[in-house]
Backbone atoms as SQL, in Angstrom:
CREATE TABLE atoms (id INTEGER PRIMARY KEY, chain TEXT, resi INTEGER, resn TEXT, atom TEXT, x REAL, y REAL, z REAL);
INSERT INTO atoms VALUES
  (1, 'A', 1, 'UNK', 'N', -84.273, 92.587, 54.710),
  (2, 'A', 1, 'UNK', 'CA', -84.896, 91.601, 53.860),
  (3, 'A', 1, 'UNK', 'C', -86.378, 91.871, 53.700),
  (4, 'A', 2, 'UNK', 'N', -86.997, 92.463, 54.671),
  (5, 'A', 2, 'UNK', 'CA', -88.383, 92.806, 54.430),
  (6, 'A', 2, 'UNK', 'C', -89.372, 92.030, 55.258),
  (7, 'A', 3, 'UNK', 'N', -90.533, 91.810, 54.675),
  (8, 'A', 3, 'UNK', 'CA', -91.667, 91.252, 55.421),
  (9, 'A', 3, 'UNK', 'C', -91.589, 89.738, 55.542),
  (10, 'A', 4, 'UNK', 'N', -91.287, 89.268, 56.726),
  (11, 'A', 4, 'UNK', 'CA', -91.212, 87.819, 56.942),
  (12, 'A', 4, 'UNK', 'C', -92.079, 87.386, 58.114),
  (13, 'A', 5, 'UNK', 'N', -92.996, 88.227, 58.550),
  (14, 'A', 5, 'UNK', 'CA', -93.807, 87.886, 59.712),
  (15, 'A', 5, 'UNK', 'C', -94.640, 86.621, 59.467),
  (16, 'A', 6, 'UNK', 'N', -95.224, 86.492, 58.298),
  (17, 'A', 6, 'UNK', 'CA', -96.050, 85.320, 57.989),
  (18, 'A', 6, 'UNK', 'C', -95.218, 84.078, 57.699),
  (19, 'A', 7, 'UNK', 'N', -94.172, 84.232, 56.933),
  (20, 'A', 7, 'UNK', 'CA', -93.428, 83.072, 56.451),
  (21, 'A', 7, 'UNK', 'C', -92.258, 82.692, 57.333),
  (22, 'A', 8, 'UNK', 'N', -91.855, 83.559, 58.214),
  (23, 'A', 8, 'UNK', 'CA', -90.806, 83.242, 59.174),
  (24, 'A', 8, 'UNK', 'C', -89.434, 83.082, 58.559),
  (25, 'A', 9, 'UNK', 'N', -88.777, 81.990, 58.918),
  (26, 'A', 9, 'UNK', 'CA', -87.380, 81.767, 58.580),
  (27, 'A', 9, 'UNK', 'C', -87.130, 81.642, 57.074),
  (28, 'A', 10, 'UNK', 'N', -88.146, 81.251, 56.306),
  (29, 'A', 10, 'UNK', 'CA', -87.951, 81.082, 54.864),
  (30, 'A', 10, 'UNK', 'C', -88.305, 82.343, 54.074),
  (31, 'A', 11, 'UNK', 'N', -88.467, 83.451, 54.757),
  (32, 'A', 11, 'UNK', 'CA', -88.757, 84.710, 54.077),
  (33, 'A', 11, 'UNK', 'C', -87.630, 85.146, 53.162),
  (34, 'A', 12, 'UNK', 'N', -86.447, 84.615, 53.401),
  (35, 'A', 12, 'UNK', 'CA', -85.294, 84.980, 52.571),
  (36, 'A', 12, 'UNK', 'C', -85.423, 84.480, 51.141),
  (37, 'A', 13, 'UNK', 'N', -86.316, 83.519, 50.905),
  (38, 'A', 13, 'UNK', 'CA', -86.494, 82.995, 49.554),
  (39, 'A', 13, 'UNK', 'C', -87.453, 83.824, 48.717),
  (40, 'A', 14, 'UNK', 'N', -88.189, 84.728, 49.344),
  (41, 'A', 14, 'UNK', 'CA', -89.133, 85.551, 48.606),
  (42, 'A', 14, 'UNK', 'C', -90.235, 84.697, 48.012),
  (43, 'A', 15, 'UNK', 'N', -90.567, 84.963, 46.756),
  (44, 'A', 15, 'UNK', 'CA', -91.641, 84.225, 46.091),
  (45, 'A', 15, 'UNK', 'C', -91.136, 82.987, 45.365),
  (46, 'A', 16, 'UNK', 'N', -89.869, 82.689, 45.486),
  (47, 'A', 16, 'UNK', 'CA', -89.289, 81.559, 44.755),
  (48, 'A', 16, 'UNK', 'C', -89.602, 80.230, 45.428),
  (49, 'A', 17, 'UNK', 'N', -89.759, 79.191, 44.648),
  (50, 'A', 17, 'UNK', 'CA', -89.855, 77.831, 45.155),
  (51, 'A', 17, 'UNK', 'C', -91.249, 77.305, 45.398),
  (52, 'A', 18, 'UNK', 'N', -92.233, 78.143, 45.483),
  (53, 'A', 18, 'UNK', 'CA', -93.583, 77.663, 45.729),
  (54, 'A', 18, 'UNK', 'C', -93.894, 77.585, 47.210),
  (55, 'A', 19, 'UNK', 'N', -95.155, 77.809, 47.556),
  (56, 'A', 19, 'UNK', 'CA', -95.531, 77.902, 48.962),
  (57, 'A', 19, 'UNK', 'C', -95.409, 76.576, 49.705),
  (58, 'A', 20, 'UNK', 'N', -95.768, 75.455, 49.063),
  (59, 'A', 20, 'UNK', 'CA', -95.710, 74.166, 49.768),
  (60, 'A', 20, 'UNK', 'C', -94.275, 73.806, 50.123),
  (61, 'A', 21, 'UNK', 'N', -93.357, 74.028, 49.201),
  (62, 'A', 21, 'UNK', 'CA', -91.959, 73.691, 49.464),
  (63, 'A', 21, 'UNK', 'C', -91.375, 74.594, 50.540),
  (64, 'A', 22, 'UNK', 'N', -91.755, 75.871, 50.512),
  (65, 'A', 22, 'UNK', 'CA', -91.265, 76.790, 51.532),
  (66, 'A', 22, 'UNK', 'C', -91.829, 76.444, 52.909),
  (67, 'A', 23, 'UNK', 'N', -93.086, 76.025, 52.974),
  (68, 'A', 23, 'UNK', 'CA', -93.671, 75.624, 54.260),
  (69, 'A', 23, 'UNK', 'C', -92.970, 74.388, 54.809),
  (70, 'A', 24, 'UNK', 'N', -92.681, 73.429, 53.941),
  (71, 'A', 24, 'UNK', 'CA', -91.976, 72.219, 54.363),
  (72, 'A', 24, 'UNK', 'C', -90.574, 72.565, 54.849),
  (73, 'A', 25, 'UNK', 'N', -89.911, 73.440, 54.136),
  (74, 'A', 25, 'UNK', 'CA', -88.552, 73.860, 54.512),
  (75, 'A', 25, 'UNK', 'C', -88.573, 74.598, 55.851),
  (76, 'A', 26, 'UNK', 'N', -89.608, 75.435, 56.055),
  (77, 'A', 26, 'UNK', 'CA', -89.722, 76.175, 57.311),
  (78, 'A', 26, 'UNK', 'C', -89.849, 75.214, 58.483),
  (79, 'A', 27, 'UNK', 'N', -90.654, 74.171, 58.333),
  (80, 'A', 27, 'UNK', 'CA', -90.844, 73.193, 59.396),
  (81, 'A', 27, 'UNK', 'C', -89.524, 72.497, 59.734),
  (82, 'A', 28, 'UNK', 'N', -88.793, 72.097, 58.705),
  (83, 'A', 28, 'UNK', 'CA', -87.518, 71.408, 58.899),
  (84, 'A', 28, 'UNK', 'C', -86.509, 72.325, 59.586),
  (85, 'A', 29, 'UNK', 'N', -86.407, 73.560, 59.124),
  (86, 'A', 29, 'UNK', 'CA', -85.420, 74.476, 59.695),
  (87, 'A', 29, 'UNK', 'C', -85.765, 74.856, 61.125),
  (88, 'A', 30, 'UNK', 'N', -87.042, 75.001, 61.439),
  (89, 'A', 30, 'UNK', 'CA', -87.429, 75.314, 62.808),
  (90, 'A', 30, 'UNK', 'C', -87.107, 74.153, 63.748),
  (91, 'A', 31, 'UNK', 'N', -87.304, 72.915, 63.277),
  (92, 'A', 31, 'UNK', 'CA', -86.937, 71.744, 64.077),
  (93, 'A', 31, 'UNK', 'C', -85.437, 71.705, 64.325),
  (94, 'A', 32, 'UNK', 'N', -84.658, 71.996, 63.283),
  (95, 'A', 32, 'UNK', 'CA', -83.203, 71.914, 63.391),
  (96, 'A', 32, 'UNK', 'C', -82.642, 72.993, 64.317),
  (97, 'A', 33, 'UNK', 'N', -83.277, 74.148, 64.380),
  (98, 'A', 33, 'UNK', 'CA', -82.758, 75.252, 65.192),
  (99, 'A', 33, 'UNK', 'C', -83.368, 75.317, 66.583),
  (100, 'A', 34, 'UNK', 'N', -84.247, 74.370, 66.919),
  (101, 'A', 34, 'UNK', 'CA', -84.863, 74.337, 68.241),
  (102, 'A', 34, 'UNK', 'C', -83.867, 73.857, 69.290),
  (103, 'A', 35, 'UNK', 'N', -84.240, 74.058, 70.546),
  (104, 'A', 35, 'UNK', 'CA', -83.439, 73.570, 71.664),
  (105, 'A', 35, 'UNK', 'C', -84.146, 72.348, 72.234),
  (106, 'A', 36, 'UNK', 'N', -83.382, 71.262, 72.450),
  (107, 'A', 36, 'UNK', 'CA', -83.949, 70.001, 72.889),
  (108, 'A', 36, 'UNK', 'C', -83.419, 69.606, 74.264),
  (109, 'A', 37, 'UNK', 'N', -84.020, 68.577, 74.836),
  (110, 'A', 37, 'UNK', 'CA', -83.619, 68.082, 76.149),
  (111, 'A', 37, 'UNK', 'C', -82.413, 67.162, 76.020),
  (112, 'A', 38, 'UNK', 'N', -81.463, 67.349, 76.910),
  (113, 'A', 38, 'UNK', 'CA', -80.245, 66.538, 76.916),
  (114, 'A', 38, 'UNK', 'C', -80.556, 65.151, 77.493),
  (115, 'A', 39, 'UNK', 'N', -80.110, 64.073, 76.837),
  (116, 'A', 39, 'UNK', 'CA', -80.370, 62.734, 77.356),
  (117, 'A', 39, 'UNK', 'C', -79.551, 62.409, 78.608),
  (118, 'A', 40, 'UNK', 'N', -78.518, 63.188, 78.881),
  (119, 'A', 40, 'UNK', 'CA', -77.674, 62.905, 80.035),
  (120, 'A', 40, 'UNK', 'C', -78.063, 63.742, 81.258),
  (121, 'A', 41, 'UNK', 'N', -78.146, 65.071, 81.098),
  (122, 'A', 41, 'UNK', 'CA', -78.444, 65.925, 82.256),
  (123, 'A', 41, 'UNK', 'C', -79.917, 66.344, 82.316),
  (124, 'A', 42, 'UNK', 'N', -80.702, 65.991, 81.293),
  (125, 'A', 42, 'UNK', 'CA', -82.144, 66.252, 81.224),
  (126, 'A', 42, 'UNK', 'C', -82.516, 67.740, 81.257),
  (127, 'A', 43, 'UNK', 'N', -81.612, 68.594, 80.838),
  (128, 'A', 43, 'UNK', 'CA', -81.901, 70.025, 80.730),
  (129, 'A', 43, 'UNK', 'C', -82.165, 70.368, 79.270),
  (130, 'A', 44, 'UNK', 'N', -82.922, 71.422, 79.043),
  (131, 'A', 44, 'UNK', 'CA', -83.180, 71.863, 77.672),
  (132, 'A', 44, 'UNK', 'C', -82.003, 72.723, 77.212),
  (133, 'A', 45, 'UNK', 'N', -80.966, 72.072, 76.699),
  (134, 'A', 45, 'UNK', 'CA', -79.759, 72.791, 76.321),
  (135, 'A', 45, 'UNK', 'C', -79.056, 72.180, 75.115),
  (136, 'A', 46, 'UNK', 'N', -79.720, 71.274, 74.403),
  (137, 'A', 46, 'UNK', 'CA', -79.089, 70.597, 73.270),
  (138, 'A', 46, 'UNK', 'C', -79.360, 71.376, 71.991),
  (139, 'A', 47, 'UNK', 'N', -78.279, 71.679, 71.283),
  (140, 'A', 47, 'UNK', 'CA', -78.390, 72.373, 70.003),
  (141, 'A', 47, 'UNK', 'C', -77.602, 71.594, 68.952),
  (142, 'A', 48, 'UNK', 'N', -77.937, 71.835, 67.715),
  (143, 'A', 48, 'UNK', 'CA', -77.258, 71.170, 66.601),
  (144, 'A', 48, 'UNK', 'C', -75.850, 71.725, 66.469),
  (145, 'A', 49, 'UNK', 'N', -74.874, 70.830, 66.427),
  (146, 'A', 49, 'UNK', 'CA', -73.473, 71.215, 66.307),
  (147, 'A', 49, 'UNK', 'C', -73.036, 71.163, 64.848),
  (148, 'A', 50, 'UNK', 'N', -73.409, 70.092, 64.162),
  (149, 'A', 50, 'UNK', 'CA', -73.222, 69.945, 62.721),
  (150, 'A', 50, 'UNK', 'C', -74.214, 68.884, 62.266),
  (151, 'A', 51, 'UNK', 'N', -74.130, 68.448, 61.024),
  (152, 'A', 51, 'UNK', 'CA', -75.115, 67.502, 60.509),
  (153, 'A', 51, 'UNK', 'C', -75.035, 66.188, 61.279),
  (154, 'A', 52, 'UNK', 'N', -76.098, 65.869, 62.007),
  (155, 'A', 52, 'UNK', 'CA', -76.164, 64.624, 62.757),
  (156, 'A', 52, 'UNK', 'C', -75.422, 64.635, 64.076),
  (157, 'A', 53, 'UNK', 'N', -74.803, 65.757, 64.453),
  (158, 'A', 53, 'UNK', 'CA', -74.067, 65.848, 65.710),
  (159, 'A', 53, 'UNK', 'C', -74.744, 66.898, 66.575),
  (160, 'A', 54, 'UNK', 'N', -75.084, 66.522, 67.812),
  (161, 'A', 54, 'UNK', 'CA', -75.798, 67.387, 68.744),
  (162, 'A', 54, 'UNK', 'C', -74.967, 67.537, 70.001),
  (163, 'A', 55, 'UNK', 'N', -75.019, 68.732, 70.611),
  (164, 'A', 55, 'UNK', 'CA', -74.185, 69.008, 71.779),
  (165, 'A', 55, 'UNK', 'C', -74.988, 69.757, 72.830),
  (166, 'A', 56, 'UNK', 'N', -74.837, 69.329, 74.074),
  (167, 'A', 56, 'UNK', 'CA', -75.480, 70.009, 75.195),
  (168, 'A', 56, 'UNK', 'C', -74.565, 71.142, 75.643),
  (169, 'A', 57, 'UNK', 'N', -75.091, 72.350, 75.659),
  (170, 'A', 57, 'UNK', 'CA', -74.272, 73.486, 76.062),
  (171, 'A', 57, 'UNK', 'C', -74.091, 73.535, 77.577),
  (172, 'A', 58, 'UNK', 'N', -74.884, 72.783, 78.300),
  (173, 'A', 58, 'UNK', 'CA', -74.822, 72.789, 79.762),
  (174, 'A', 58, 'UNK', 'C', -73.750, 71.823, 80.287),
  (175, 'A', 59, 'UNK', 'N', -73.848, 70.543, 79.872),
  (176, 'A', 59, 'UNK', 'CA', -72.912, 69.544, 80.401),
  (177, 'A', 59, 'UNK', 'C', -71.824, 69.149, 79.394),
  (178, 'A', 60, 'UNK', 'N', -71.948, 69.601, 78.153),
  (179, 'A', 60, 'UNK', 'CA', -70.927, 69.305, 77.151),
  (180, 'A', 60, 'UNK', 'C', -71.084, 67.951, 76.484),
  (181, 'A', 61, 'UNK', 'N', -72.152, 67.234, 76.774),
  (182, 'A', 61, 'UNK', 'CA', -72.390, 65.909, 76.194),
  (183, 'A', 61, 'UNK', 'C', -72.621, 66.043, 74.690),
  (184, 'A', 62, 'UNK', 'N', -71.852, 65.317, 73.889),
  (185, 'A', 62, 'UNK', 'CA', -71.975, 65.327, 72.436),
  (186, 'A', 62, 'UNK', 'C', -72.411, 63.944, 71.992),
  (187, 'A', 63, 'UNK', 'N', -73.395, 63.907, 71.097),
  (188, 'A', 63, 'UNK', 'CA', -73.903, 62.612, 70.647),
  (189, 'A', 63, 'UNK', 'C', -74.392, 62.726, 69.210),
  (190, 'A', 64, 'UNK', 'N', -74.554, 61.560, 68.588),
  (191, 'A', 64, 'UNK', 'CA', -75.041, 61.490, 67.217),
  (192, 'A', 64, 'UNK', 'C', -76.551, 61.346, 67.228),
  (193, 'A', 65, 'UNK', 'N', -77.184, 61.971, 66.260),
  (194, 'A', 65, 'UNK', 'CA', -78.630, 61.891, 66.133),
  (195, 'A', 65, 'UNK', 'C', -79.021, 62.076, 64.689),
  (196, 'A', 66, 'UNK', 'N', -80.225, 62.543, 64.475),
  (197, 'A', 66, 'UNK', 'CA', -80.686, 62.785, 63.122),
  (198, 'A', 66, 'UNK', 'C', -80.118, 64.090, 62.576),
  (199, 'A', 67, 'UNK', 'N', -80.353, 64.340, 61.315),
  (200, 'A', 67, 'UNK', 'CA', -79.845, 65.556, 60.687),
  (201, 'A', 67, 'UNK', 'C', -80.600, 66.788, 61.161),
  (202, 'A', 68, 'UNK', 'N', -81.893, 66.639, 61.475),
  (203, 'A', 68, 'UNK', 'CA', -82.714, 67.783, 61.851),
  (204, 'A', 68, 'UNK', 'C', -83.244, 67.699, 63.276),
  (205, 'A', 69, 'UNK', 'N', -83.220, 66.512, 63.881),
  (206, 'A', 69, 'UNK', 'CA', -83.690, 66.310, 65.249),
  (207, 'A', 69, 'UNK', 'C', -82.686, 65.404, 65.960),
  (208, 'A', 70, 'UNK', 'N', -82.560, 65.534, 67.269),
  (209, 'A', 70, 'UNK', 'CA', -81.594, 64.690, 67.976),
  (210, 'A', 70, 'UNK', 'C', -81.927, 63.203, 67.945),
  (211, 'A', 71, 'UNK', 'N', -83.195, 62.864, 67.812),
  (212, 'A', 71, 'UNK', 'CA', -83.546, 61.445, 67.733),
  (213, 'A', 71, 'UNK', 'C', -84.464, 61.225, 66.536),
  (214, 'A', 72, 'UNK', 'N', -84.227, 60.135, 65.839),
  (215, 'A', 72, 'UNK', 'CA', -85.045, 59.805, 64.678),
  (216, 'A', 72, 'UNK', 'C', -86.092, 58.772, 65.080),
  (217, 'A', 73, 'UNK', 'N', -87.076, 58.576, 64.233),
  (218, 'A', 73, 'UNK', 'CA', -88.115, 57.576, 64.517),
  (219, 'A', 73, 'UNK', 'C', -87.499, 56.174, 64.592),
  (220, 'A', 74, 'UNK', 'N', -86.560, 55.900, 63.700),
  (221, 'A', 74, 'UNK', 'CA', -85.897, 54.597, 63.715),
  (222, 'A', 74, 'UNK', 'C', -85.110, 54.408, 65.005),
  (223, 'A', 75, 'UNK', 'N', -84.421, 55.439, 65.443),
  (224, 'A', 75, 'UNK', 'CA', -83.660, 55.357, 66.688),
  (225, 'A', 75, 'UNK', 'C', -84.551, 55.112, 67.887),
  (226, 'A', 76, 'UNK', 'N', -85.708, 55.761, 67.932),
  (227, 'A', 76, 'UNK', 'CA', -86.643, 55.554, 69.036),
  (228, 'A', 76, 'UNK', 'C', -87.194, 54.136, 69.024),
  (229, 'A', 77, 'UNK', 'N', -87.458, 53.594, 67.827),
  (230, 'A', 77, 'UNK', 'CA', -87.939, 52.223, 67.708),
  (231, 'A', 77, 'UNK', 'C', -86.889, 51.244, 68.219),
  (232, 'A', 78, 'UNK', 'N', -85.637, 51.470, 67.866),
  (233, 'A', 78, 'UNK', 'CA', -84.547, 50.599, 68.317),
  (234, 'A', 78, 'UNK', 'C', -84.416, 50.656, 69.833),
  (235, 'A', 79, 'UNK', 'N', -84.512, 51.850, 70.424),
  (236, 'A', 79, 'UNK', 'CA', -84.422, 51.976, 71.887),
  (237, 'A', 79, 'UNK', 'C', -85.549, 51.218, 72.576),
  (238, 'A', 80, 'UNK', 'N', -86.774, 51.338, 72.043),
  (239, 'A', 80, 'UNK', 'CA', -87.913, 50.629, 72.638),
  (240, 'A', 80, 'UNK', 'C', -87.712, 49.122, 72.564),
  (241, 'A', 81, 'UNK', 'N', -87.231, 48.646, 71.419),
  (242, 'A', 81, 'UNK', 'CA', -87.015, 47.220, 71.238),
  (243, 'A', 81, 'UNK', 'C', -85.900, 46.723, 72.160),
  (244, 'A', 82, 'UNK', 'N', -84.842, 47.511, 72.284),
  (245, 'A', 82, 'UNK', 'CA', -83.727, 47.149, 73.172),
  (246, 'A', 82, 'UNK', 'C', -84.217, 47.068, 74.616),
  (247, 'A', 83, 'UNK', 'N', -84.990, 48.068, 75.042),
  (248, 'A', 83, 'UNK', 'CA', -85.514, 48.068, 76.414),
  (249, 'A', 83, 'UNK', 'C', -86.446, 46.878, 76.652),
  (250, 'A', 84, 'UNK', 'N', -87.233, 46.529, 75.643),
  (251, 'A', 84, 'UNK', 'CA', -88.141, 45.397, 75.759),
  (252, 'A', 84, 'UNK', 'C', -87.368, 44.094, 75.916),
  (253, 'A', 85, 'UNK', 'N', -86.290, 43.952, 75.126),
  (254, 'A', 85, 'UNK', 'CA', -85.486, 42.716, 75.193),
  (255, 'A', 85, 'UNK', 'C', -84.716, 42.630, 76.508),
  (256, 'A', 86, 'UNK', 'N', -84.225, 43.754, 77.007),
  (257, 'A', 86, 'UNK', 'CA', -83.466, 43.736, 78.255),
  (258, 'A', 86, 'UNK', 'C', -84.353, 43.509, 79.462),
  (259, 'A', 87, 'UNK', 'N', -85.628, 43.873, 79.335),
  (260, 'A', 87, 'UNK', 'CA', -86.573, 43.731, 80.441),
  (261, 'A', 87, 'UNK', 'C', -86.887, 42.274, 80.739),
  (262, 'A', 88, 'UNK', 'N', -86.879, 41.430, 79.723),
  (263, 'A', 88, 'UNK', 'CA', -87.248, 40.017, 79.898),
  (264, 'A', 88, 'UNK', 'C', -86.111, 39.195, 80.334);
């Protein structure tokens, strides 16, 4: 494919799409392909299984999350609110 050192994962698009859109896409794809911490065993072994489904390769724990990250901002807000209500 050629020179992708600067643009990384979106080098496959070449000059198409414009630089801002390619940079945004690169950020999203890098987040989706990263390895995250498992909420059950606390090891860095969670990978994307399919859209919104995440799986820990270490303990086998499968859970629902965001499309590109295991936890969304809304989900984190709900957890904080739940913990606050249960604390009182």
